[in-house]
HTML snippet that shows the backbone in 3Dmol.js (N, CA, C, O; Angstrom):
<script src="https://3Dmol.org/build/3Dmol-min.js"></script>
<div id="view" style="width:600px;height:400px;position:relative"></div>
<script>
const pdb = `
ATOM      1  N   MET A   1      78.489  95.759  82.086  1.00  0.00           N
ATOM      2  CA  MET A   1      78.479  96.904  81.187  1.00  0.00           C
ATOM      3  C   MET A   1      78.770  98.166  81.995  1.00  0.00           C
ATOM      4  O   MET A   1      78.204  98.385  83.066  1.00  0.00           O
ATOM      5  N   SER A   2      79.651  98.972  81.463  1.00  0.00           N
ATOM      6  CA  SER A   2      79.996 100.222  82.153  1.00  0.00           C
ATOM      7  C   SER A   2      79.186 101.369  81.581  1.00  0.00           C
ATOM      8  O   SER A   2      78.553 101.242  80.533  1.00  0.00           O
ATOM      9  N   GLY A   3      79.216 102.480  82.278  1.00  0.00           N
ATOM     10  CA  GLY A   3      78.540 103.672  81.800  1.00  0.00           C
ATOM     11  C   GLY A   3      79.384 104.476  80.830  1.00  0.00           C
ATOM     12  O   GLY A   3      79.007 105.586  80.453  1.00  0.00           O
ATOM     13  N   VAL A   4      80.518 103.931  80.420  1.00  0.00           N
ATOM     14  CA  VAL A   4      81.416 104.626  79.509  1.00  0.00           C
ATOM     15  C   VAL A   4      80.990 104.325  78.067  1.00  0.00           C
ATOM     16  O   VAL A   4      80.853 103.158  77.699  1.00  0.00           O
ATOM     17  N   PRO A   5      80.780 105.361  77.251  1.00  0.00           N
ATOM     18  CA  PRO A   5      80.397 105.132  75.852  1.00  0.00           C
ATOM     19  C   PRO A   5      81.444 104.325  75.095  1.00  0.00           C
ATOM     20  O   PRO A   5      82.645 104.457  75.334  1.00  0.00           O
ATOM     21  N   GLY A   6      80.972 103.496  74.189  1.00  0.00           N
ATOM     22  CA  GLY A   6      81.861 102.654  73.400  1.00  0.00           C
ATOM     23  C   GLY A   6      82.934 103.428  72.659  1.00  0.00           C
ATOM     24  O   GLY A   6      84.073 102.972  72.555  1.00  0.00           O
ATOM     25  N   SER A   7      82.578 104.590  72.144  1.00  0.00           N
ATOM     26  CA  SER A   7      83.574 105.374  71.402  1.00  0.00           C
ATOM     27  C   SER A   7      84.675 105.888  72.327  1.00  0.00           C
ATOM     28  O   SER A   7      85.822 106.020  71.900  1.00  0.00           O
ATOM     29  N   ALA A   8      84.349 106.177  73.576  1.00  0.00           N
ATOM     30  CA  ALA A   8      85.382 106.589  74.536  1.00  0.00           C
ATOM     31  C   ALA A   8      86.272 105.402  74.885  1.00  0.00           C
ATOM     32  O   ALA A   8      87.484 105.557  75.039  1.00  0.00           O
ATOM     33  N   LEU A   9      85.676 104.222  75.008  1.00  0.00           N
ATOM     34  CA  LEU A   9      86.470 103.025  75.284  1.00  0.00           C
ATOM     35  C   LEU A   9      87.441 102.738  74.146  1.00  0.00           C
ATOM     36  O   LEU A   9      88.552 102.265  74.383  1.00  0.00           O
ATOM     37  N   GLN A  10      87.034 103.017  72.924  1.00  0.00           N
ATOM     38  CA  GLN A  10      87.930 102.829  71.779  1.00  0.00           C
ATOM     39  C   GLN A  10      89.123 103.773  71.860  1.00  0.00           C
ATOM     40  O   GLN A  10      90.252 103.381  71.562  1.00  0.00           O
ATOM     41  N   VAL A  11      88.876 105.012  72.261  1.00  0.00           N
ATOM     42  CA  VAL A  11      89.969 105.983  72.420  1.00  0.00           C
ATOM     43  C   VAL A  11      90.914 105.522  73.524  1.00  0.00           C
ATOM     44  O   VAL A  11      92.133 105.605  73.377  1.00  0.00           O
ATOM     45  N   ILE A  12      90.353 105.037  74.626  1.00  0.00           N
ATOM     46  CA  ILE A  12      91.174 104.557  75.741  1.00  0.00           C
ATOM     47  C   ILE A  12      92.005 103.355  75.306  1.00  0.00           C
ATOM     48  O   ILE A  12      93.193 103.269  75.616  1.00  0.00           O
ATOM     49  N   ALA A  13      91.379 102.436  74.592  1.00  0.00           N
ATOM     50  CA  ALA A  13      92.109 101.254  74.113  1.00  0.00           C
ATOM     51  C   ALA A  13      93.257 101.646  73.184  1.00  0.00           C
ATOM     52  O   ALA A  13      94.337 101.059  73.248  1.00  0.00           O
ATOM     53  N   ALA A  14      93.025 102.629  72.330  1.00  0.00           N
ATOM     54  CA  ALA A  14      94.081 103.102  71.424  1.00  0.00           C
ATOM     55  C   ALA A  14      95.223 103.725  72.216  1.00  0.00           C
ATOM     56  O   ALA A  14      96.391 103.513  71.891  1.00  0.00           O
ATOM     57  N   ALA A  15      94.898 104.487  73.244  1.00  0.00           N
ATOM     58  CA  ALA A  15      95.930 105.107  74.080  1.00  0.00           C
ATOM     59  C   ALA A  15      96.761 104.039  74.775  1.00  0.00           C
ATOM     60  O   ALA A  15      97.988 104.136  74.828  1.00  0.00           O
ATOM     61  N   ILE A  16      96.095 103.026  75.305  1.00  0.00           N
ATOM     62  CA  ILE A  16      96.810 101.951  75.993  1.00  0.00           C
ATOM     63  C   ILE A  16      97.729 101.208  75.020  1.00  0.00           C
ATOM     64  O   ILE A  16      98.883 100.928  75.344  1.00  0.00           O
ATOM     65  N   GLU A  17      97.224 100.894  73.847  1.00  0.00           N
ATOM     66  CA  GLU A  17      98.024 100.167  72.863  1.00  0.00           C
ATOM     67  C   GLU A  17      99.223 101.000  72.410  1.00  0.00           C
ATOM     68  O   GLU A  17     100.339 100.486  72.334  1.00  0.00           O
ATOM     69  N   ASP A  18      99.004 102.265  72.112  1.00  0.00           N
ATOM     70  CA  ASP A  18     100.120 103.124  71.712  1.00  0.00           C
ATOM     71  C   ASP A  18     101.162 103.219  72.822  1.00  0.00           C
ATOM     72  O   ASP A  18     102.362 103.142  72.560  1.00  0.00           O
ATOM     73  N   TYR A  19     100.707 103.383  74.045  1.00  0.00           N
ATOM     74  CA  TYR A  19     101.623 103.464  75.186  1.00  0.00           C
ATOM     75  C   TYR A  19     102.417 102.165  75.313  1.00  0.00           C
ATOM     76  O   TYR A  19     103.630 102.190  75.521  1.00  0.00           O
ATOM     77  N   ARG A  20     101.732 101.041  75.187  1.00  0.00           N
ATOM     78  CA  ARG A  20     102.385  99.741  75.302  1.00  0.00           C
ATOM     79  C   ARG A  20     103.470  99.570  74.238  1.00  0.00           C
ATOM     80  O   ARG A  20     104.534  99.015  74.513  1.00  0.00           O
ATOM     81  N   VAL A  21     103.197 100.047  73.029  1.00  0.00           N
ATOM     82  CA  VAL A  21     104.140  99.906  71.922  1.00  0.00           C
ATOM     83  C   VAL A  21     105.294 100.905  72.022  1.00  0.00           C
ATOM     84  O   VAL A  21     106.433 100.569  71.699  1.00  0.00           O
ATOM     85  N   LEU A  22     105.010 102.114  72.461  1.00  0.00           N
ATOM     86  CA  LEU A  22     105.997 103.187  72.414  1.00  0.00           C
ATOM     87  C   LEU A  22     106.877 103.318  73.657  1.00  0.00           C
ATOM     88  O   LEU A  22     107.984 103.852  73.577  1.00  0.00           O
ATOM     89  N   VAL A  23     106.398 102.838  74.801  1.00  0.00           N
ATOM     90  CA  VAL A  23     107.147 103.030  76.048  1.00  0.00           C
ATOM     91  C   VAL A  23     107.738 101.686  76.495  1.00  0.00           C
ATOM     92  O   VAL A  23     107.004 100.711  76.663  1.00  0.00           O
ATOM     93  N   PRO A  24     109.042 101.635  76.686  1.00  0.00           N
ATOM     94  CA  PRO A  24     109.644 100.389  77.161  1.00  0.00           C
ATOM     95  C   PRO A  24     109.042  99.973  78.504  1.00  0.00           C
ATOM     96  O   PRO A  24     108.795 100.825  79.358  1.00  0.00           O
ATOM     97  N   PRO A  25     108.803  98.680  78.699  1.00  0.00           N
ATOM     98  CA  PRO A  25     108.167  98.211  79.942  1.00  0.00           C
ATOM     99  C   PRO A  25     108.869  98.677  81.218  1.00  0.00           C
ATOM    100  O   PRO A  25     108.208  98.940  82.222  1.00  0.00           O
ATOM    101  N   ASP A  26     110.173  98.780  81.191  1.00  0.00           N
ATOM    102  CA  ASP A  26     110.892  99.202  82.390  1.00  0.00           C
ATOM    103  C   ASP A  26     110.741 100.695  82.687  1.00  0.00           C
ATOM    104  O   ASP A  26     111.166 101.162  83.744  1.00  0.00           O
ATOM    105  N   ARG A  27     110.143 101.439  81.768  1.00  0.00           N
ATOM    106  CA  ARG A  27     109.930 102.882  81.980  1.00  0.00           C
ATOM    107  C   ARG A  27     108.451 103.220  82.117  1.00  0.00           C
ATOM    108  O   ARG A  27     108.104 104.366  82.404  1.00  0.00           O
ATOM    109  N   ALA A  28     107.580 102.245  81.918  1.00  0.00           N
ATOM    110  CA  ALA A  28     106.136 102.474  81.973  1.00  0.00           C
ATOM    111  C   ALA A  28     105.657 102.565  83.423  1.00  0.00           C
ATOM    112  O   ALA A  28     106.088 101.800  84.285  1.00  0.00           O
ATOM    113  N   THR A  29     104.754 103.520  83.668  1.00  0.00           N
ATOM    114  CA  THR A  29     104.153 103.657  84.995  1.00  0.00           C
ATOM    115  C   THR A  29     102.652 103.863  84.839  1.00  0.00           C
ATOM    116  O   THR A  29     102.202 104.392  83.822  1.00  0.00           O
ATOM    117  N   PRO A  30     101.877 103.450  85.835  1.00  0.00           N
ATOM    118  CA  PRO A  30     100.434 103.688  85.773  1.00  0.00           C
ATOM    119  C   PRO A  30     100.088 105.176  85.645  1.00  0.00           C
ATOM    120  O   PRO A  30      99.162 105.538  84.920  1.00  0.00           O
ATOM    121  N   ALA A  31     100.822 106.022  86.338  1.00  0.00           N
ATOM    122  CA  ALA A  31     100.542 107.462  86.272  1.00  0.00           C
ATOM    123  C   ALA A  31     100.772 108.013  84.867  1.00  0.00           C
ATOM    124  O   ALA A  31      99.984 108.820  84.375  1.00  0.00           O
ATOM    125  N   ALA A  32     101.846 107.579  84.227  1.00  0.00           N
ATOM    126  CA  ALA A  32     102.126 108.045  82.871  1.00  0.00           C
ATOM    127  C   ALA A  32     101.067 107.533  81.898  1.00  0.00           C
ATOM    128  O   ALA A  32     100.644 108.261  81.000  1.00  0.00           O
ATOM    129  N   LEU A  33     100.641 106.289  82.073  1.00  0.00           N
ATOM    130  CA  LEU A  33      99.580 105.750  81.217  1.00  0.00           C
ATOM    131  C   LEU A  33      98.281 106.538  81.404  1.00  0.00           C
ATOM    132  O   LEU A  33      97.595 106.849  80.430  1.00  0.00           O
ATOM    133  N   ALA A  34      97.950 106.856  82.637  1.00  0.00           N
ATOM    134  CA  ALA A  34      96.745 107.642  82.899  1.00  0.00           C
ATOM    135  C   ALA A  34      96.821 109.001  82.220  1.00  0.00           C
ATOM    136  O   ALA A  34      95.827 109.494  81.687  1.00  0.00           O
ATOM    137  N   GLU A  35      97.991 109.598  82.242  1.00  0.00           N
ATOM    138  CA  GLU A  35      98.197 110.903  81.588  1.00  0.00           C
ATOM    139  C   GLU A  35      97.971 110.781  80.077  1.00  0.00           C
ATOM    140  O   GLU A  35      97.317 111.631  79.473  1.00  0.00           O
ATOM    141  N   VAL A  36      98.509 109.730  79.476  1.00  0.00           N
ATOM    142  CA  VAL A  36      98.337 109.512  78.037  1.00  0.00           C
ATOM    143  C   VAL A  36      96.862 109.285  77.704  1.00  0.00           C
ATOM    144  O   VAL A  36      96.360 109.824  76.718  1.00  0.00           O
ATOM    145  N   ILE A  37      96.179 108.502  78.509  1.00  0.00           N
ATOM    146  CA  ILE A  37      94.750 108.268  78.274  1.00  0.00           C
ATOM    147  C   ILE A  37      93.993 109.592  78.330  1.00  0.00           C
ATOM    148  O   ILE A  37      93.147 109.861  77.477  1.00  0.00           O
ATOM    149  N   GLY A  38      94.289 110.407  79.318  1.00  0.00           N
ATOM    150  CA  GLY A  38      93.641 111.721  79.412  1.00  0.00           C
ATOM    151  C   GLY A  38      93.914 112.580  78.197  1.00  0.00           C
ATOM    152  O   GLY A  38      93.009 113.234  77.679  1.00  0.00           O
ATOM    153  N   GLU A  39      95.160 112.584  77.737  1.00  0.00           N
ATOM    154  CA  GLU A  39      95.511 113.369  76.541  1.00  0.00           C
ATOM    155  C   GLU A  39      94.754 112.880  75.315  1.00  0.00           C
ATOM    156  O   GLU A  39      94.267 113.686  74.523  1.00  0.00           O
ATOM    157  N   TYR A  40      94.651 111.562  75.154  1.00  0.00           N
ATOM    158  CA  TYR A  40      93.919 111.005  74.005  1.00  0.00           C
ATOM    159  C   TYR A  40      92.445 111.392  74.075  1.00  0.00           C
ATOM    160  O   TYR A  40      91.857 111.790  73.069  1.00  0.00           O
ATOM    161  N   LEU A  41      91.852 111.278  75.255  1.00  0.00           N
ATOM    162  CA  LEU A  41      90.431 111.623  75.387  1.00  0.00           C
ATOM    163  C   LEU A  41      90.199 113.100  75.077  1.00  0.00           C
ATOM    164  O   LEU A  41      89.280 113.442  74.333  1.00  0.00           O
ATOM    165  N   ILE A  42      91.017 113.959  75.637  1.00  0.00           N
ATOM    166  CA  ILE A  42      90.850 115.399  75.404  1.00  0.00           C
ATOM    167  C   ILE A  42      91.060 115.733  73.933  1.00  0.00           C
ATOM    168  O   ILE A  42      90.313 116.533  73.369  1.00  0.00           O
ATOM    169  N   SER A  43      92.075 115.126  73.303  1.00  0.00           N
ATOM    170  CA  SER A  43      92.321 115.426  71.889  1.00  0.00           C
ATOM    171  C   SER A  43      91.236 114.855  70.978  1.00  0.00           C
ATOM    172  O   SER A  43      91.134 115.232  69.810  1.00  0.00           O
ATOM    173  N   SER A  44      90.430 113.944  71.520  1.00  0.00           N
ATOM    174  CA  SER A  44      89.312 113.383  70.758  1.00  0.00           C
ATOM    175  C   SER A  44      87.995 114.065  71.114  1.00  0.00           C
ATOM    176  O   SER A  44      86.919 113.540  70.827  1.00  0.00           O
ATOM    177  N   ASP A  45      88.085 115.234  71.737  1.00  0.00           N
ATOM    178  CA  ASP A  45      86.937 116.067  72.107  1.00  0.00           C
ATOM    179  C   ASP A  45      86.075 115.506  73.234  1.00  0.00           C
ATOM    180  O   ASP A  45      84.912 115.890  73.365  1.00  0.00           O
ATOM    181  N   TRP A  46      86.618 114.610  74.046  1.00  0.00           N
ATOM    182  CA  TRP A  46      85.907 114.165  75.235  1.00  0.00           C
ATOM    183  C   TRP A  46      86.212 115.138  76.361  1.00  0.00           C
ATOM    184  O   TRP A  46      87.295 115.721  76.405  1.00  0.00           O
ATOM    185  N   THR A  47      85.273 115.313  77.261  1.00  0.00           N
ATOM    186  CA  THR A  47      85.461 116.177  78.416  1.00  0.00           C
ATOM    187  C   THR A  47      85.709 115.307  79.634  1.00  0.00           C
ATOM    188  O   THR A  47      84.962 114.364  79.893  1.00  0.00           O
ATOM    189  N   ILE A  48      86.743 115.619  80.374  1.00  0.00           N
ATOM    190  CA  ILE A  48      87.043 114.896  81.612  1.00  0.00           C
ATOM    191  C   ILE A  48      86.581 115.777  82.764  1.00  0.00           C
ATOM    192  O   ILE A  48      87.014 116.922  82.895  1.00  0.00           O
ATOM    193  N   THR A  49      85.707 115.238  83.589  1.00  0.00           N
ATOM    194  CA  THR A  49      85.185 116.001  84.720  1.00  0.00           C
ATOM    195  C   THR A  49      85.775 115.450  86.014  1.00  0.00           C
ATOM    196  O   THR A  49      86.206 114.298  86.053  1.00  0.00           O
ATOM    197  N   PRO A  50      85.799 116.253  87.067  1.00  0.00           N
ATOM    198  CA  PRO A  50      86.437 115.812  88.294  1.00  0.00           C
ATOM    199  C   PRO A  50      85.664 114.755  89.081  1.00  0.00           C
ATOM    200  O   PRO A  50      86.242 114.087  89.937  1.00  0.00           O
ATOM    201  N   ALA A  51      84.399 114.595  88.814  1.00  0.00           N
ATOM    202  CA  ALA A  51      83.599 113.642  89.596  1.00  0.00           C
ATOM    203  C   ALA A  51      82.828 112.705  88.667  1.00  0.00           C
ATOM    204  O   ALA A  51      82.349 113.107  87.607  1.00  0.00           O
ATOM    205  N   VAL A  52      82.724 111.475  89.084  1.00  0.00           N
ATOM    206  CA  VAL A  52      81.935 110.489  88.348  1.00  0.00           C
ATOM    207  C   VAL A  52      80.620 110.329  89.087  1.00  0.00           C
ATOM    208  O   VAL A  52      80.619 110.205  90.312  1.00  0.00           O
ATOM    209  N   PRO A  53      79.487 110.328  88.368  1.00  0.00           N
ATOM    210  CA  PRO A  53      78.212 110.151  89.039  1.00  0.00           C
ATOM    211  C   PRO A  53      78.181 108.846  89.833  1.00  0.00           C
ATOM    212  O   PRO A  53      78.771 107.848  89.418  1.00  0.00           O
ATOM    213  N   ALA A  54      77.503 108.858  90.955  1.00  0.00           N
ATOM    214  CA  ALA A  54      77.421 107.661  91.795  1.00  0.00           C
ATOM    215  C   ALA A  54      76.728 106.522  91.071  1.00  0.00           C
ATOM    216  O   ALA A  54      77.031 105.353  91.311  1.00  0.00           O
ATOM    217  N   ASN A  55      75.804 106.856  90.188  1.00  0.00           N
ATOM    218  CA  ASN A  55      75.045 105.844  89.476  1.00  0.00           C
ATOM    219  C   ASN A  55      74.989 106.233  88.006  1.00  0.00           C
ATOM    220  O   ASN A  55      73.967 106.741  87.547  1.00  0.00           O
ATOM    221  N   PRO A  56      76.088 106.000  87.242  1.00  0.00           N
ATOM    222  CA  PRO A  56      76.149 106.501  85.863  1.00  0.00           C
ATOM    223  C   PRO A  56      75.140 105.884  84.907  1.00  0.00           C
ATOM    224  O   PRO A  56      74.860 106.473  83.863  1.00  0.00           O
ATOM    225  N   THR A  57      74.580 104.711  85.228  1.00  0.00           N
ATOM    226  CA  THR A  57      73.619 104.083  84.317  1.00  0.00           C
ATOM    227  C   THR A  57      72.191 104.522  84.604  1.00  0.00           C
ATOM    228  O   THR A  57      71.290 104.264  83.806  1.00  0.00           O
ATOM    229  N   GLY A  58      71.982 105.171  85.718  1.00  0.00           N
ATOM    230  CA  GLY A  58      70.642 105.667  86.045  1.00  0.00           C
ATOM    231  C   GLY A  58      69.698 104.602  86.553  1.00  0.00           C
ATOM    232  O   GLY A  58      68.503 104.863  86.692  1.00  0.00           O
ATOM    233  N   SER A  59      70.198 103.401  86.838  1.00  0.00           N
ATOM    234  CA  SER A  59      69.303 102.345  87.333  1.00  0.00           C
ATOM    235  C   SER A  59      69.426 102.181  88.821  1.00  0.00           C
ATOM    236  O   SER A  59      68.747 101.338  89.407  1.00  0.00           O
TER     237      SER A  59
END
`;
const viewer = $3Dmol.createViewer("view");
viewer.addModel(pdb, "pdb");
viewer.setStyle({}, {cartoon: {color: "spectrum"}});
viewer.zoomTo();
viewer.render();
</script>
């Protein structure tokens, strides 16, 4: 289990699926996919911070 909320994972999954459908495989890059995921998260009111906590679950 990750420390990422389920609703954020749904947004990420949607971004990946849209990217997979819309971008031809020979033009797809990991960097471009990461950019699309960031855009989807931001447009869904998620905040992207520069650092991830060392222990996001608190255990």
